[in-house]
Each structure stands twice: as structure tokens, then as C-alpha cells.
VOPAGU-2260 file (C-alpha; in pm, 1 decimal, decimal comma):
REM VOPAGU-2260
SITE   aa  ch    i         X         Y         Z
SITE  MET   A    0   -3039,4   -8794,0   -2431,3
SITE  LYS   A    1   -3050,5   -8470,1   -2631,6
SITE  LYS   A    2   -2673,0   -8428,9   -2593,1
SITE  LEU   A    3   -2614,7   -8782,9   -2719,8
SITE  LEU   A    4   -2841,8   -8725,9   -3021,1
SITE  LEU   A    5   -2674,4   -8390,2   -3092,8
SITE  ALA   A    6   -2326,8   -8551,5   -3073,2
SITE  ALA   A    7   -2432,2   -8824,8   -3318,4
SITE  VAL   A    8   -2569,4   -8568,4   -3569,6
SITE  VAL   A    9   -2249,5   -8360,1   -3545,2
SITE  ALA   A   10   -2035,3   -8673,8   -3595,3
SITE  VAL   A   11   -2231,4   -8770,6   -3908,7
SITE  LEU   A   12   -2199,9   -8417,5   -4051,8
SITE  MET   A   13   -1825,9   -8406,5   -3980,5
SITE  GLN   A   14   -1773,7   -8745,2   -4140,8
SITE  SER   A   15   -1957,0   -8643,2   -4460,9
SITE  CYS   A   16   -1745,3   -8324,6   -4480,6
SITE  VAL   A   17   -1425,0   -8526,9   -4445,0
SITE  VAL   A   18   -1536,1   -8774,1   -4714,8
SITE  SER   A   19   -1631,5   -8500,3   -4964,8
SITE  THR   A   20   -1304,0   -8314,9   -4899,8
SITE  ALA   A   21   -1105,5   -8635,8   -4952,4
SITE  ALA   A   22   -1293,7   -8700,7   -5278,1
SITE  LYS   A   23   -1205,1   -8349,7   -5402,3
SITE  VAL   A   24    -837,7   -8407,2   -5315,8
SITE  VAL   A   25    -830,9   -8736,9   -5508,3
SITE  LYS   A   26   -1005,3   -8580,2   -5809,2
SITE  THR   A   27    -756,5   -8288,3   -5818,1
SITE  ALA   A   28    -459,5   -8524,9   -5787,1
SITE  GLY   A   29    -597,6   -8724,6   -6082,6
SITE  LYS   A   30    -620,8   -8410,2   -6296,9
SITE  VAL   A   31    -262,7   -8315,2   -6208,3
SITE  ALA   A   32    -138,4   -8665,4   -6299,3
SITE  VAL   A   33    -313,3   -8654,1   -6639,1
SITE  GLY   A   34    -159,8   -8311,5   -6704,3
SITE  ALA   A   35     186,5   -8448,5   -6623,7
SITE  VAL   A   36     141,7   -8734,0   -6872,2
SITE  LYS   A   37      30,0   -8493,6   -7147,3
SITE  THR   A   38     330,4   -8269,9   -7080,9
SITE  THR   A   39     569,1   -8564,8   -7105,9
SITE  VAL   A   40     424,8   -8660,2   -7444,8
SITE  HIS   A   41     468,2   -8306,8   -7580,1
SITE  THR   A   42     836,3   -8296,9   -7479,1
SITE  ILE   A   43     909,5   -8596,4   -7707,1
SITE  ASP   A   44     944,7   -8860,9   -7442,1
SITE  TRP   A   45     766,3   -9111,8   -7662,7
SITE  THR   A   46     805,8   -9480,4   -7616,0
SITE  VAL   A   47     897,2   -9575,6   -7970,7
SITE  LYS   A   48     955,7   -9932,0   -8072,9
SITE  LYS   A   49    1098,8  -10031,1   -8408,3
SITE  ALA   A   50     833,6  -10196,3   -8624,0
SITE  ASN   A   51     869,1  -10567,6   -8683,3
SITE  GLY   A   52     809,6  -10627,8   -9050,3
SITE  LYS   A   53     666,2  -10418,6   -9327,0
SITE  ILE   A   54     467,2  -10104,0   -9245,8
SITE  ASN   A   55     168,6  -10022,0   -9467,2
SITE  GLU   A   56     265,6   -9728,1   -9690,8
SITE  ASP   A   57     -74,1   -9560,4   -9633,3
SITE  ARG   A   58      31,4   -9482,9   -9275,2
SITE  LEU   A   59     267,3   -9218,8   -9415,2
SITE  ASP   A   60     -16,5   -9017,9   -9573,8
SITE  GLY   A   61     -67,1   -8667,2   -9440,1
SITE  LYS   A   62     129,0   -8368,8   -9315,7
SITE  TRP   A   63     391,5   -8425,3   -9048,1
SITE  LYS   A   64     578,8   -8152,9   -8860,7
SITE  VAL   A   65     925,6   -8218,4   -8722,4
SITE  ALA   A   66     913,4   -8231,8   -8342,6
SITE  ALA   A   67    1262,3   -8361,7   -8261,3
SITE  LEU   A   68    1585,4   -8461,1   -8430,0
SITE  TYR   A   69    1847,7   -8679,2   -8263,0
SITE  LYS   A   70    2197,3   -8723,5   -8401,6
SITE  GLY   A   71    2276,9   -9088,3   -8467,4
SITE  SER   A   72    2089,0   -9402,3   -8559,6
SITE  PHE   A   73    1769,2   -9521,2   -8392,8
SITE  GLU   A   74    1976,9   -9780,2   -8208,0
SITE  ASP   A   75    2193,9   -9498,5   -8067,2
SITE  TYR   A   76    1877,2   -9315,5   -7960,1
SITE  GLU   A   77    1741,8   -9628,3   -7785,2
SITE  ASN   A   78    2069,6   -9690,0   -7600,3
SITE  SER   A   79    2116,6   -9328,0   -7491,1
SITE  LYS   A   80    1981,9   -9243,3   -7147,0
SITE  ASN   A   81    1929,9   -8874,9   -7224,0
SITE  PRO   A   82    1964,7   -8803,1   -7597,9
SITE  GLU   A   83    2000,8   -8437,4   -7697,1
SITE  ASN   A   84    1725,0   -8295,2   -7915,4
SITE  LEU   A   85    1904,4   -8106,2   -8192,8
SITE  TYR   A   86    1585,8   -7954,8   -8336,4
SITE  GLN   A   87    1530,2   -7605,1   -8199,4
SITE  GLY   A   88    1223,6   -7524,6   -8407,6
SITE  CYS   A   89    1178,2   -7273,4   -8687,0
SITE  SER   A   90    1187,9   -6898,5   -8644,8
SITE  GLU   A   91     941,4   -6876,0   -8936,4
SITE  GLY   A   92     683,0   -7144,5   -9015,5
SITE  GLN   A   93     742,6   -7513,4   -8951,6
SITE  GLU   A   94     959,9   -7792,2   -9089,8
SITE  VAL   A   95     694,5   -8014,5   -9251,7
SITE  TYR   A   96     692,2   -8333,4   -9459,7
SITE  GLU   A   97     377,5   -8411,8   -9658,7
SITE  PHE   A   98     333,2   -8764,4   -9795,2
SITE  LYS   A   99      88,8   -8866,5  -10068,7
SITE  ALA   A  100     113,9   -9245,3  -10088,7
SITE  LYS   A  101    -120,7   -9286,7  -10386,7
SITE  LYS   A  102      99,8   -9059,8  -10597,6
SITE  SER   A  103     426,4   -9179,6  -10436,6
SITE  LYS   A  104     528,9   -8818,2  -10370,5
SITE  PHE   A  105     646,6   -8632,1  -10067,4
SITE  THR   A  106     696,4   -8261,0  -10022,8
SITE  GLN   A  107     936,8   -8101,4   -9778,6
SITE  TYR   A  108     849,7   -7755,2   -9649,4
SITE  SER   A  109    1171,8   -7622,5   -9495,3
SITE  CYS   A  110    1183,2   -7345,2   -9235,0
SITE  GLY   A  111    1166,8   -7002,3   -9393,6
SITE  VAL   A  112    1195,5   -7132,7   -9754,3
SITE  ALA   A  113     924,3   -7004,1   -9988,3
SITE  ASP   A  114     930,4   -7293,2  -10237,6
SITE  PRO   A  115     888,3   -7648,3  -10104,0
SITE  SER   A  116    1087,0   -7939,2  -10247,9
SITE  THR   A  117     879,6   -8219,6  -10400,7
SITE  PHE   A  118    1021,3   -8567,2  -10461,9
SITE  LYS   A  119     892,3   -8883,1  -10626,8
SITE  TYR   A  120     970,7   -9180,4  -10402,1
SITE  THR   A  121     966,4   -9558,6  -10394,0
SITE  TYR   A  122     857,7   -9738,4  -10081,3
SITE  SER   A  123    1010,2  -10081,1  -10029,8
SITE  TRP   A  124    1098,6  -10352,4   -9781,3
SITE  GLU   A  125    1466,1  -10416,5   -9850,7
SITE  LYS   A  126    1814,8  -10430,9   -9698,7
SITE  ASP   A  127    1956,7  -10103,8   -9575,3
SITE  PRO   A  128    2307,4  -10063,6   -9722,7
SITE  THR   A  129    2445,8   -9922,0   -9394,7
SITE  THR   A  130    2309,3  -10186,9   -9155,5
SITE  GLY   A  131    2248,1  -10488,4   -9380,1
SITE  GLU   A  132    1906,5  -10543,5   -9214,0
SITE  LYS   A  133    1569,0  -10543,0   -9390,2
SITE  GLU   A  134    1400,4  -10207,8   -9336,1
SITE  ASN   A  135    1098,2  -10006,6   -9451,3
SITE  MET   A  136    1275,6   -9772,9   -9691,0
SITE  VAL   A  137    1172,5   -9460,2   -9876,7
SITE  SER   A  138    1410,5   -9395,1  -10167,1
SITE  TYR   A  139    1395,5   -9063,8  -10349,7
SITE  GLY   A  140    1616,1   -8853,0  -10580,9
SITE  PRO   A  141    1904,1   -8742,3  -10357,2
SITE  GLY   A  142    1886,4   -9024,1  -10098,4
SITE  TYR   A  143    1676,0   -9248,4   -9877,3
SITE  PHE   A  144    1551,9   -9288,2   -9521,2
SITE  ASN   A  145    1408,8   -9570,4   -9312,4
SITE  VAL   A  146    1063,0   -9563,1   -9160,8
SITE  ILE   A  147    1115,0   -9685,4   -8803,9
SITE  ASN   A  148     747,7   -9672,0   -8708,1
SITE  ALA   A  149     426,8   -9488,6   -8798,7
SITE  ASP   A  150      91,3   -9462,0   -8625,8
SITE  SER   A  151    -200,6   -9220,2   -8644,9
SITE  LYS   A  152     -17,6   -8943,5   -8454,5
SITE  HIS   A  153     357,9   -9010,0   -8478,7
SITE  LEU   A  154     613,9   -9094,5   -8743,5
SITE  VAL   A  155     978,2   -9182,8   -8680,7
SITE  LEU   A  156    1232,0   -9169,4   -8962,7
SITE  GLU   A  157    1600,5   -9257,3   -8968,1
SITE  GLY   A  158    1833,0   -9130,1   -9236,1
SITE  TYR   A  159    2060,2   -8849,7   -9339,7
SITE  PHE   A  160    1907,0   -8514,1   -9249,4
SITE  LEU   A  161    2065,2   -8168,9   -9274,8
SITE  ASP   A  162    2208,4   -8028,0   -8953,8
SITE  GLU   A  163    2249,3   -7658,6   -8865,1
SITE  GLY   A  164    2566,4   -7629,4   -9073,8
SITE  GLY   A  165    2394,3   -7762,9   -9387,3
SITE  THR   A  166    2575,9   -8098,9   -9390,2
SITE  LYS   A  167    2395,6   -8432,8   -9392,9
SITE  VAL   A  168    2421,2   -8625,3   -9066,9
SITE  ARG   A  169    2271,8   -8968,2   -8986,4
SITE  SER   A  170    1987,2   -8881,2   -8754,1
SITE  THR   A  171    1658,2   -9002,5   -8613,8
SITE  CYS   A  172    1367,8   -8765,4   -8683,3
SITE  PHE   A  173    1044,9   -8763,0   -8478,8
SITE  LEU   A  174     737,0   -8612,6   -8645,0
SITE  GLU   A  175     384,8   -8535,4   -8526,2
SITE  LYS   A  176      78,9   -8545,8   -8753,0
SITE  ILE   A  177     -80,7   -8209,2   -8821,2
SITE  LYS   A  178    -336,0   -8310,7   -9087,4
């Protein structure tokens, strides 16, 4: 009888050890999965959908740092299986756009340039001359760009941005909010 009771106690202890070990394994696997998702977001693998209709101009407010730049239109980016990120980052500082919707101004802080460029802009819902479709457009002194989508953390712009050689190329720019 003692042997049977001892065997039952040992079986219960072993089972509780197995259950707690399995729970630790599941918890660790969950942490690893969350870490993988966060890493994917930081490497600009965003799921971006073009906004249907007019975007509220106030969504542009704040400072946005450039995270990625893809050569071509947003449609080209969507259709590409593995688009190449042309933005390598700044050796000094950051490439930043700051929007102030109430004043209709935006400031561009370029990499390594001491003086930022400030532009007065007009925000409108009108036809883009290149596509003929109605877009959320920001027109300013030397040009314009389309606002593809904006939320509390991300902003996607399409327009003519300077490439490494200093020429303007139609590109899609992905920005992250910093303030």
C-alpha cells in the first residue's frame, strides 16, 4: 500500500513539473513571436493601404523622420514583391519633415544641412496631373506631393524627391512620427 501511495505522489509531482515547464515554453515562444513582429515593423514592412477619400490635414501635424524611400509610384511599390529601399540614412542627423497644419507650413531638415527649408503649402483634394485621379495633395513653392495615408505613427508620401545624385525622381517616401 505504501508503494502505491508513493507512486501516486511521485506521478502527481512529475505531472505538475511537466505542466509548469510546458507553460514556460509557451510563454517564451510568445515573447519571441512578439519580438519578431516588432522587428518586421521597424524594417519598413508596413501594410500600407491608399486612403479612400480625403485625409484630414491635422493628421500631418508633427515631426516625421524619413524611414524608407522607394523609387517609383505607390502603385509600383504595391505591385513589387521586394522593392529596394533607396534610403540609407543620414551620416549626420536625420532627414525630417515637420508639418504645422494651422499655419500651412512645412519645414524640411535635410541630412547634414545647417539651415532647414521652410515652405508655405496648400492642402487640397484634387486631380493629380500625372495620374488624373483625385488625390490628397500638398502643393508648395517648387512642387507638390500626394499624401497616400497618414495615421498616428506613419505617413506615406508620393512625389518627386531628390535621389543620391541630386535629381528629382518620382518616389514613395515612408515616414515615422518622432514628435
